[in-house]
N, C-alpha and C positions, 0 to 999 in steps of 0.2 A: 659397653655403645659404642660401636663408631665415632669418633667426632664428624658430623656434620661436614667441615673444612678438609676433612678426611677424607673422608668415602665419596666429595664432589673432585677428586683432583687423583681418585685410585683407579690404576688399572686396571681391567675384566679381562682375569685368563679364565679358561676354559680347559677342560682335560680334554685328547684330542678323538676320542669315542666318540662327542657328541654330536647330534645330528647339524645340521649345516640350517635347517632350517629351527630348529632349539636354540642353537647357538642365536640366528639373525633376531628369533621373540626376546632373548637376554640385552643382546645389544639398543632393541626396542627400548625396551624395562627404565636400560640404564643412562642411556642416552650418552652410550660412548662406544669402538669398536673392539671388538675383544681377538682378545689372542688365544692361538693355543697354547698351552701351556709343555714342556720337555721340547719345544720347538728350537731351543738355543734365544739367544736376547737374556739378558741382564736379568732381574726380579731388583731392580729399586723402584724404590717410592713404593707407597699405600698401595698393598693390594687386597682386591675382592676377587677371591677364585667359585664356581662353580666345576663341579665333579663328583667325582665315587672315591678316591682317594688322595691325599695328603703329597706330594712328593717330600721329599727330606731336603730337600732344595730352596722350599716354600714354609716350612716349619720355623720362621722367625717369627722378630719383632713389628715388620713388615703387614705381616700378616692383620688385616684387618675386620674379616669374614671368611668363613666359607661356610656355603651352601652344599648341604650331600642332598645330589640324587636320589638316595636313598634314604629308608628312614630309621634301620638302623644303623648305629653311629658307634659300635664296638669296636669297628675292625680301624675306623681311621683313628681313636682315639687310643686305641691297644698298640697302633705301631711304633709310637713315642709322646713325646710328651707334648702335650697341648702347647702352644704360644701363648704366653698368660698375653692377658687382654683382648684374646680374639672372638668375636660371635660365633660360634657352629648354630647353623640352623638345618632343618632337615627337611624332604620330602614326601611327603604322607598321600596328599591328592586323594585317590579313591582309593586307594589300598584297602579302606577297613571293608568299604563296600564286596571290591576283591574274593579279600580271604574270607568272608564274613559267605557267600555264593559259593567258595569254598569246604566250608567244614559245612554249614548246610546240605552241597549237595553228596556229602561223606554220611550224612546221617543217616539223611532221606534214604541214602540208595541201600543203606548198612537195616534197616528197618523193611526194607523192601527185600530183602533178601540179591539185593544184586551180585553180590559176589560171588557166591555159593551158583546163582543161576548160569551166572559166567561159567563157572569153574562147568555146572553138567551139562551146557549146549558146548564145550569143546572133546566131551565124554557121551555125544549124541545121545543124551541121556534124559528121560520124561520123566519128570518126579515133582509135585507137588511139595513145594514146601512154605512151613508159619513163618505168617509173616506179622510186624507188629505195628503199634501207632506211636506218632511223634509227641504227641499232646501229652499231656500230663506228667512227664517222665521228667528228669533235674540235669542240665549241665550246667558242670563246675567249671567257672571260666578262670583261668591265671592271669591277670593283667586287666585292670579296668577302666584303661589311657582308651584312645580315639578307635584303637585295630579292637580292642577284649570287645568295650564296649560295640561297636559293630557287628563283630559275631555274634554277641548277647542281644542286639535287637533285632537282630532276623530270627534269632533262636525264638526269640522270647512268642514273635509273631505267628511261629508254627507250634504255640501251644506250647515252647519244654521254659517249664520253668528254671529260672536260670540265677544262679550264686555267682556274685564276684569275692575275688578272693586277689587284696591287693596287700601292700609291703604294708599298711595298718590298714584299721576301720574308720567307717566314714557314721558322721553322726546324721541323725539326723536323713531325711527322704534320701533313697538307695538316687545316684548317677541313674540318668535315661539308658531304658535298655535291660535292669537288673530287678529283680523281683527284690535282692540283698546281696548285701559286700561285709564278708568278713576279712581281718584283716591276718597274713602269713604270720605275723611279729606277735598277736597279744590272744589269740583265739582258736591256742590249737584242738583242744577239745571240742569246738564249733569243726573244724576244719577236717579234722578224723571221723567227724557223722558225718557231714557234707560229703566224706569223698567213698566213706561205703554206703551210702544212698543212691551218688551220679550213675547214672547210665553213661554220659560221657564226661573226659574231664579234657580240658579242651586249656593249652598251652597256650598264651601269647604274650611273654613276658620277653625283658630286652637280657641282653645279656649283661652283667655287672659283673662285680666281685659278690655280689650277694646272694644272687641268683646261679651264676652254675654252679652245676650238678643239683641245681633245686627239688628234682623231682628224682629223688635216691630211692633206695628201702623204705627209709620210712613211711614214706605218702606215699609207695608203691606200698605195702604192705596195709592200708590201712582200706584201701580199693578193697571191690568183692562184683567183680566182674563188668568193673565199667571198659568202655574202651577209650582209650586214649590217641587226641589229633593234637599235634605238636606241630606250631604258629608262627611260633617264636622265632627262636634262636636254639640250635642243634645243643649244644653246648651245655643247654641249662639243665640236659637229662641224661643218668650216670648211666651209658648204654647195660651196664652187666645188672644194674637193678629191675629196669625192664626186659631184658632176657628173663631174668629169673620168677620176674609175676607175669609175665607171659608163658612162660612153662609151667610154671604153678597153676596157669587158670586164674587169678586174683587180673588181670587184663585179658579181657575177652578178645579186644584188637589193635593192634596203633598204624594209627595215620601219621606220617613222616616224610613234611612236604622239609624239612631240613636236621641238619645230621653238623656235627663236629666238622666233621674236614669231609669239603667237597670240593670236587662231586668226590665218593665215593669210589673208592678201586674196586674192578670185579673180584675180588677174591674179601673185597672187605664182610666181616663177619654178619653187618646188621643187612646183608643181601641175605640169609639164612634163618635172621627171625620168626618164630613161627606165625601165623594168623597179622604179620605184614604189610602195607603197603609203602611205597617208597618214591617219592611225586618228586619231582628237580628243584625242587626252590623254586613254583610256580606261581601259589597262590594270592601271589600280590604283586605280581609284576606293576613296576613303576613306566609309566606311560610318559612322553616328549608333554603333554598337557596337563599331567601332573605336576611337571618340575616350574614347567611355565607358572602357572597358575600361584603354588606357593611361592617363588622366588618372586614375583608380583606381589603378592600378601606382606611375606618383609619384608619388599623394599618400601614399602607405602608406611610399614608400622616405621621401619629404620632410619629413612630418608625423607618423608614427610609429616610421621606425627611423634618421629624420635623419642619410641616407646619399643620394649622390648617385645621381641614379635611374638606369640603365643606359637611358631616351631622352631623357639629357641634349645638348646639342647642346654640342659645342667652336664657341665666335661668335668663336676667333682663328682654327681653317680652318675654317668654315662647313657640319662638319656631325659 
């Protein structure tokens, strides 16, 4: 945690891309003028930075605190060693709500045969198609934090049975939004059984050393006709394994909001995956009000309460 006396005199550096209105709000919260990083000047003195990326020149022991305007911090941590002792916080805001709406929107569209009807319309074809009810079916949600919990909660309100998969299982009552939570590291048989019975498999995992390629051949082999929706990180999916599962029919459909390499080039094989829709990492776009709200909460925790903010990132784990 930043020492109060250092934080009191820290310079506020903000990324060039932040809007003027957001910068003014950050100035109001911190009670100091902001400087645009990368526009000359020195990096002397203790530093408080807000942005999406941390320039190499700021990866020093002068950095007290970096607040990320994004929820995912894998790119920040993967760009180089994190300065020892520097606090890292992130923005979540209403991202969970937005991502939950994205997932439920695709779930309901699939149950109402919207993709098939759109294709029929393009062919000027009139033909009734079977639909299905969402209620009573099962969604397996990987990631039981804020975003996974929001996805599960909205699915549950549609009558879907929601099973969360976390790093480890949880004793006692499951967290809000979930009917049940199991641990990927300890409940392999239960996970395989849930994959076999799931109608939807939702990836909401952060990218860490433990989750890279997490959705691979083994997990996709256990799927029996589920639709796979990924709103976490693209590199958590083995693309070769996903393609094999789609072509073999184990995965019914894929909806991918995130890819390992973004944006995908026009000749990238991912565009040719069967029964797959790719969106442009847009399920949970962060708004200025999200950044301001979450930064203010972190500021209050650090500057007033002098406690670890709820949105602090464990830089060792990566989330």
